[in-house]
C-alpha positions in Angstrom: 72.0 59.6 22.1 73.6 56.1 21.2 73.9 54.4 18.5 71.5 51.2 17.9 73.6 48.1 16.8 72.2 44.9 15.2 73.8 41.7 15.9 74.3 39.2 12.8 71.3 36.5 13.0 73.3 33.8 12.2 75.7 34.1 14.9 73.3 35.4 17.6 73.0 33.2 20.6 70.6 35.1 23.0 70.9 38.0 25.7 72.3 38.2 29.0 75.3 35.8 28.4 73.5 32.8 27.9 75.6 30.1 26.5 72.5 28.0 25.8 71.1 30.4 23.4 70.5 29.0 19.9 71.5 30.6 16.4 70.0 29.8 13.5 71.4 26.9 12.3 70.6 25.1 15.6 67.1 26.3 15.2 66.9 24.7 11.7 68.6 21.5 12.8 66.3 21.1 15.5 63.3 21.2 13.0 64.9 19.2 10.8 65.1 16.6 13.5 61.3 17.1 14.4 60.3 16.8 10.5 62.2 13.4 10.8 60.6 12.4 14.0 57.0 13.6 12.6 58.1 11.8 9.4 58.4 8.5 11.0 55.4 7.6 12.2 52.6 5.2 11.2 50.4 7.5 9.0 46.9 7.8 10.3 44.3 10.4 10.3 43.0 12.6 13.2 40.1 11.1 15.6 38.3 11.8 18.6 39.2 9.5 21.3 37.2 8.7 24.7 39.2 7.6 27.6 36.9 6.6 30.8 38.1 8.0 33.9 36.9 7.8 37.7 33.3 9.1 37.3 33.6 11.1 33.9 34.7 10.6 30.4 37.5 12.7 29.0 37.1 13.2 25.1 40.6 14.4 23.7 41.6 14.5 19.8 44.4 12.7 18.1 46.2 14.7 15.5 46.3 13.2 12.2 50.1 12.6 11.5 50.1 13.2 7.9 48.9 16.9 8.5 51.7 17.2 11.4 54.4 15.7 9.0 53.1 18.1 6.1 53.1 20.9 8.4 56.3 20.5 10.3 58.1 20.6 6.3 56.2 23.8 5.7 57.6 25.6 8.4 60.9 24.3 7.7 60.2 26.0 4.1 59.2 29.4 6.0 62.7 29.2 8.0 64.9 28.3 5.2 62.9 30.4 2.6 65.0 33.7 2.4 68.3 30.9 2.5 66.7 29.7 -1.2 69.7 29.5 -3.5 68.7 29.6 -7.6 68.3 25.7 -7.7 66.4 25.4 -4.5 63.9 28.3 -6.2 63.8 26.7 -9.4 62.7 22.9 -7.6 60.3 24.8 -5.3 58.6 26.7 -8.1 58.4 23.1 -9.8 57.1 21.4 -6.4 54.7 24.1 -5.5 53.3 24.2 -9.3 52.4 20.7 -9.1 51.0 20.9 -5.6 48.6 23.8 -6.8 47.8 21.3 -10.3 46.8 18.5 -8.0 44.8 20.6 -5.6 43.1 22.3 -7.8 41.6 18.9 -9.2 41.1 17.4 -5.7 38.9 20.4 -4.4 37.3 20.2 -8.1 35.7 16.8 -7.1 31.9 17.2 -5.7 32.2 14.0 -4.2 35.0 13.6 -1.7 35.1 9.4 -1.9 37.2 7.3 0.9 39.3 6.3 -2.3 39.5 10.2 -3.2 40.7 11.2 -0.2 43.3 8.3 0.1 44.6 9.4 -3.2 45.1 12.9 -1.7 46.7 11.8 1.6 49.2 9.8 -0.8 50.2 12.1 -3.1 50.3 15.1 -0.1 52.5 12.8 2.2 54.7 11.8 -1.3 54.7 15.8 -2.2 55.8 17.0 1.5 58.7 14.1 1.4 59.9 15.6 -1.9 60.1 19.0 -0.6 61.9 18.1 2.6 64.2 16.1 0.5 65.2 19.2 -1.6 65.0 21.5 1.8 67.7 18.8 3.1 69.9 19.3 0.4 69.7 23.1 0.3 70.9 22.9 4.1 73.7 20.9 3.2 74.9 23.2 0.2 74.4 26.0 3.1 76.5 24.1 5.2 74.1 23.5 8.0 75.4 20.4 8.8 78.7 21.2 9.6 79.9 20.9 13.2 81.1 23.8 15.0 83.9 23.3 17.5 84.0 25.1 20.8 86.4 25.4 23.3 83.9 25.9 25.8 83.3 23.2 28.4 79.4 22.4 29.4 
């Protein structure tokens, strides 16, 4: 019977000698980039669009850019949750309380008017932007932005 050994996940680079494997910091940095790209677009709600093809109409859904941005921030938070320090835990708690408070107010409204939806969308984007800022500062404290020098040539 052989001993089971676990590798350090922070330095894991894949199996089989694959020099292109990703470590955790690289995954976080790639996801931060995705958040930046998703947040650098014109905001619009989701909608169905039809495109006339030769003899048929193709119908497809265009994603709500606000939701795509918010969801990318939620996933970044999930990635970094195990790395939260005391400062981030405090900021996250305050942010979560504010979000829950505003969501409760929004959900209690019987009639979701266009103005109410716009208010909620503005709040949600602003809130997720603040969470993103805090996650970036946490990533900086964790030295995720330090470049690693490599002797390898690609």
